[in-house]
Structure formats: C-alpha cells, structure tokens
N, C-alpha and C positions, 0 to 999 in steps of 0.2 A: 125467875119464871120466864120462859121463852115468849116473845111477842109474836102473835099470829100475823102472818103476812097476808095482805090482800093482793091477789094476783089478777091481772087482766084476763078476761075470758076469751080473748082472741089471740094475743101473743103471749110471751112468757115474762113480760115486764111485771114488776111487783112493787110493793110499797117500800122496798129498800132504796128505791130511787126517790130522793127528796124532791117534792113538788109534783109528783105524779098525781093525776086526778082520774077518777072513774065516773062514767055516766051511769044512768039508771040500769043499763044492760051490763054493766061491769066492764065496759071497754075503756081502755086508757086514752088519755089525750094524745099520746104518741101515735097510736093507731089512727086517730082522727086527723092528725097532721099528715100522716102517710096518705090517707085518702085524698086530702087536699092536693098533695103533690102528684097523685095519680091523675087528677084532673088536669093539672098543669103540664104534666109530661105523660101523655097517654101512650099506650102500646098499640101495635097493629098498624093499620093503614094511616091512622092519624099521626102516629109517630113518624112514619116514613115521610109524610108530607111536611111536617115541621122540621125534620132533620134535613130534608132536601133544601128547604128555604134557608136554614142556618148555614149549610155548606156553601150555597151560592153567595150569601152575604160575606162569609169569611174570605172566600176566594176573590170576590170583587174588591174587598178592602185591601187585599194583599197583592194586587197586581203591581208589577214593577219592583217588587221587593224580594229580598232573598228568601223570606219566610212569610207565611200568612197566619201563623199561630205559634204559640209557645206551649209546650207540654212539659210539666214537671215529671221527672222520672226517678224512682227510688230503687228499682229492681223488683218491686212488689207486683202483685197481680193487677191491682187496679190501675196503677200508672203505666204498666207495660201494655195492658190491653187498650188503654186510652191512646197511647202512642201508636200501637198497631192499627187500630181502627182509623185513626186520623190519616195515616198513610194509605190504607186500603180504600178510603173514601175520597182520595184525591187531594188531600190537603198537603201543605209543605211545612211541616212543623220543625221548629228548633227544639231539641230535647235539652232540658235544663236540669242539672242536678246540684243539690246543696250537700256538700260533704262536711258533716259535722264531726268526723272522726270515729263514728260508730258503725260504719258499714260492715256487714258480714261478707265473707268471701263469696257466698251465694249471691248477694245483692250486686257485688261488683261484676261478677260473671254475667248475671242477668242483664245488667245495663250494657255491658260491652257487647254481648251477643245481639241484643235487640237493636241497638243503633247501627251495628255493622250489617245485620241481615236486612234491616229496613232501609238502609242507605240514607240515614239522617245525620245531621251534624249534632254534636253534643257540646254544650257549654257546662263546665263544672266550676262552681264557686266553692273554694276551699276556705273554711273558717280557720283562723289562728286557734290552735288547740287550747292554749292557756286562756284566751279570752272566752272561748265557748265553755270550757270547763268551769270557769269562774261563774258564768251565767247559770249553768246547770246546778252548781252547788248553791247559788243564791236561792233558787226555787226549791231545792230540797230543804234548805234551812228555813225557808218561809213556811214550811209545814202545810202546804196547799196541795190539792190533788191535780195540780196543773204543771207537773214537772216536765211534760213534753211540750209545753207551750213555747219555750225558746226555739225549738226546732220548727214547729209549725209556723210561727210568726216569721222566722228567718226565711223559710221556704217561700212564703207569700211575698216577702220583700224582694228576694232574688228573682222570682218570676216576673214581678212587675218591672224591676230595673232592666232585666234582659229584654222584655217586650218593648220598653221605652227606647232602649239603645238601638234596637233593630227597627224601630218605628212600626211595630206590630200592634194591632188593636185587640187581639183576642188571645186569652189564656184558657186552655182547655183543662178543666178541673176533673180529677179522677175519682171524685166521691160519688157514690150512688146510694140514694136513700133506700133502694130496694135490697141492698146487700149489706150496707154498713149501719143503716138505721139512723136514728136521730139522737144526738148526744145531749143529755140534760145539762142545763146551764150550771147546775150545782156540781157536775162531774168534770166539766171542762169549760173554762172561760178564758178568752184571750183578747187582748188589745195591746197596742204599743205602749200606752202610758202605764199599763199594768206591768209590762216587762221592765220598763225603766224604774218604776217605783220599787219593785221587789229587788232589783239589782242594786239600787242605791241603798236600800235598807240594810244590805249585807256587804257594803263596801266592795262591790265587785270591780274587776278591772274595766277600764274604758273599752267600749266596744267599737273597734274600727273596722273589723272584717266580718262582723256578724250583723246583717241587716235587721232593721226593725221595720214596723209598719204602723206609723202614728196616724192620727186624724188628718194631719196635714199631708201625709203621704197619700191617704185615701182621696182627699180632695184633688191633689195634683194629678195623680194617675187616672182618676175617674173622669174628672171634668176638664182638665187641661190636655192630658195625653189621650183621653177618651178610650181607655183600655177597659174591656169588659171580661169578666170571668164567666165562662160558660160551663155549667154542670153537664159535661158532654155525655157521661155514661147514662144520665137520666133519659137520653133520647134512644138508647140502645136496648135490645133484649139481652140483658147481662145476667148470665147464670154461671155460678162458680164452676160447676163440674165441666160444663162444655168449654168454658174459657180456659180452664187449666189444661185440658187436652189439646186445645188449639195452640196455646202458647208453647207447650212442650214440643209439639210436632213442627210448628212453623219457626220458632225462634230458639229452640233448645233451652227454654226457660225451666227453672227448677224451683219447686216449692220449698219453703223454709220452715214449715211445721206449725205455723200459727199466724193469726191475723196481725200483719205489720211486724212480724218477727224477723224481717229481713235486716232490721237494725238491732244490734246487740242491746243498745240502751232501751229501745222500745220494748223488747222482749223482757228485760229486767223490770221495767216500769209497769207493764201490764200484767205480767205473770207473778210478780212478787211484791213490788212496792205498793201498788194500789190495793190489791186484796188484803195484804197484811196490815197496812197502816190505816186505810180508809174503808176497808170492807167493800171495795168496789171491784166488781168483776165485769169488765166491759164486754165479755162474750155474750152477756144477756142482751145487749143491744144488737149485735150481729145476728144472733139466733132469732130474735124477735123480728128483725127485718126480713130474714129468710122465710119466716112463717107468713108474714103479711104478703110477701111477693109470691107465695106458693111454691117455694123451693124446699121447704121442710113442712111437715105437719107439726102441729103444736105438741103432740105427744113425742115425736122424734126429737124436737128441739129440747123439751124438758129432759128426755133421756140423755141426750148428749151433754147438756149443761150439768146435770146432777151426777152423772156417772164418770165424768172425766174432769175432775177438779185440777187446777194447776198444781204441778209438783215442784218442789223446791229444786232449783238447779244450783247446787252449791258452787260449782265451777264458775257459772255465770255471775253469781253474787260476788265471789272473790275477784273475778276479773274486773267487774264494774268498780269495786272499791279501790282496787289497785290503780285503775286508769284514772279515777277521780282524785286519787292521792289522799284518801282518808282512811283512817283506821277502823277496825271493827267497833271500837269503843265510841268513836265519833259518829259512826253510822247508827249505833245503838241509841245515842242521844237524839238523833234525827227521828228515828222511828218512835221514840217515846214522847217526843215533844207534843204539846196540846194541838189538836187539829184546828186549822184555820181555813179561811176561804178567801176568794178574791175580794170580798167585801171588807177584809181587814187591811187592804192596801189601796193606794190611790189608783183609780182607773177611770175610763170613760163611762162606766156603767151608770152613774147618776145622770149624766148628760143624755145617754141613750134612753134612759127611762122616761125622760121628759120629751123625747122626740118621737113618740109613738106614731102620730099621724104623718109627719114628714117621711118617716122611714117606711110606713105603709105605702105611701105614694112612690117612694124610690123602689120598693120591691115590685109594685105593680108595673113600673116603667122599666123594670129589669136593670136598674142602676146598681142594685145590690141583689144578691141571690135571695129569692123568696124564702128559702130554707133558713137563711140567717135571720130574717124578720120573725119567722115562726118560732125559732129557738128562744127569742127574747119575750115574745108577746102572746104566743098561742096558748 
C-alpha cells in the first residue's frame, strides 16, 4: 500500500525528505530556514548597502596584491554569474577550476569564454585520473548518497589553497539559497574525515593530487590565513531566466540542460544514480527554492517536477561505467547493495553535534557560513 506523503503548504518539499518537519500551518523547516536567511541577506536597498560594504572590505584587503578574491568556476550558471558580477562590481578575482576528468565540452567552452571575455586569470588544478577514479569508486561502493562529495570537498580544498598561495582573504561562493535551496543533511553530508574514512574502507589509492579539507585545514585556513568564504550570490538579485539571457549575450555562455549537468558525472549522479538507488530527486530542492524566492508559483513547480521526470540516458550510463572501469555486473552489485549513510563511517559529525553553541557563535561572527550551521541544527 502506498504511503501518503505530507507536503509543505508553501514549497513542494515533502516527507520523502528524511528529517523534514512541519509547523502547525503545514510549512516545512526548510522554508523557515529560508526566511531566516532572507533576514540575513535582504533584497532591495538593504542588499545594496550590505553589498557595497562587502566590496569595500574585499578591495581594501586586496590592495597591493594580484587578486582580491578567488572564485571557483565550473562553466555552470552559478559560478559563471559569480565571476561575471565580481568583475562588473570592480573586484579582481582569480578564477579557479578543479578538473576531475568529467568536464563536458560545454563546460570547457563556458570556462574558456568567460575568463577570456572578462579578462581574468584562470588557475586549473588537474587531479590524477586514477586517484580520483579510485576515490569515486570508494564512495559508490560505500553505498551512500554522497557520491559527489569527493568533488565538492576537493573544490573547497583547491579554492583555499589557491587563496592562501596568493595571500587572498576572500573566496566568493556561487551558491544561492534562493535558487538552489537547502540540502538536507540526510541527502548530502561532507567533511574531510568522512572522505578519508570511506576511501580507506575500500582500499583506495593514496591521494596526492586530490585535495581534502580536514578539521585541521579549516583551523589553518580560517584562523591562521584568515580566509573567509562569502556567499556572494546571496547579496544579488539572482533570477535564472534573466541571468541565462545575460550570460549568453555577454559571455557566449551555453546552457547544458539541467542543474549542474555541466559535469558528465554530476548528470549521471543526479539524473540516474540518486533517483534509482536512493529515491532522491534533487530537483525538488531547486524548485522549492524558486517557489520561496518568487521565481515559480507552487503550482508551476509541481507541474514541472511531476511532468518531467528524469529519463534514462543509456549512453551516459555506458560512458560513466567505461570511464570508471567497471562492468555492468559490478555496477549492478553497487545498485543492489544495502543503503547506508555517513553515520556508518567515521566523520566529524559526532564532534560537530557536541559543538552546537560554539558553532552558533562562529556562524554569528561569520567565521562559518550561517547556512552551514542551519543545515546541522535548524
């Protein structure tokens, strides 16, 4: 018998999300988190005032240096717009790209066009393919819904190392809660010890070219090098349709057909692996965010979500398996393996859980992103 889902009365998130909570009005905790962030990052005149102060701070800290900030770039919409606006607002960014071997041709062209037309320098960190493949296979065999974590953690590590080498104190992050939403902890968990634990559990190759980001890295880069990660897009009026048109006309940017599908592996992960193995469809987070920010009505979001399910891309699946060097039989075993979570492996999570009050202070002082604190404790 089918289990009836409880859905948020404001966005389209529902009880398929483990840990979701609803108040007396039927509104979910992610909508409440969104409202808190709206206060932190207001729109209109207040946003302009806060943005101007931020820009002055970044420029002052970067005087006498080659760059005043670091911006990660993937060729996707979010990172390209972050880089574009950084330049248009008078900053001097260094564009940084982590090449994990899965770039689509569209992503490569988007990166090349954007840095050339904006006149910014690009640093690309290329991971050894055998190393990175080994790490990705470890996460697939771990049977957790975090198979993209190796890339996300490596990007974080590369950005911080690049900033430290250039003596830059600010990293501009391209995530926007108004368009990407808030990812449930049960759907995506990441920390450096978790990466090491999973990789060791499956005898992965030593990682010499794939950066990690451990607790000690956090302490060093945050308190010694005094590097801050700025959720830059939260300060801007960021609307997908308008941004797409702008990037196409100004930079010759091309859309790649889906959220973060500029990477072949991410497209495989989000359109096939997560929905088929874990029954997780991350589009619900994006559509819910667009509803909260007024870019879609709830009815439009439900229609889009329900009428356009992911279709199997057999060519992409075959390509992914060939590139990873595993057979269909081996992949079948991965897909059938019992589901696990980050709690089945060693991580910093038990420590984080005991540090609620210090982390609240760190979030209030902007030493860590407030969104990060809310993800764990809201």
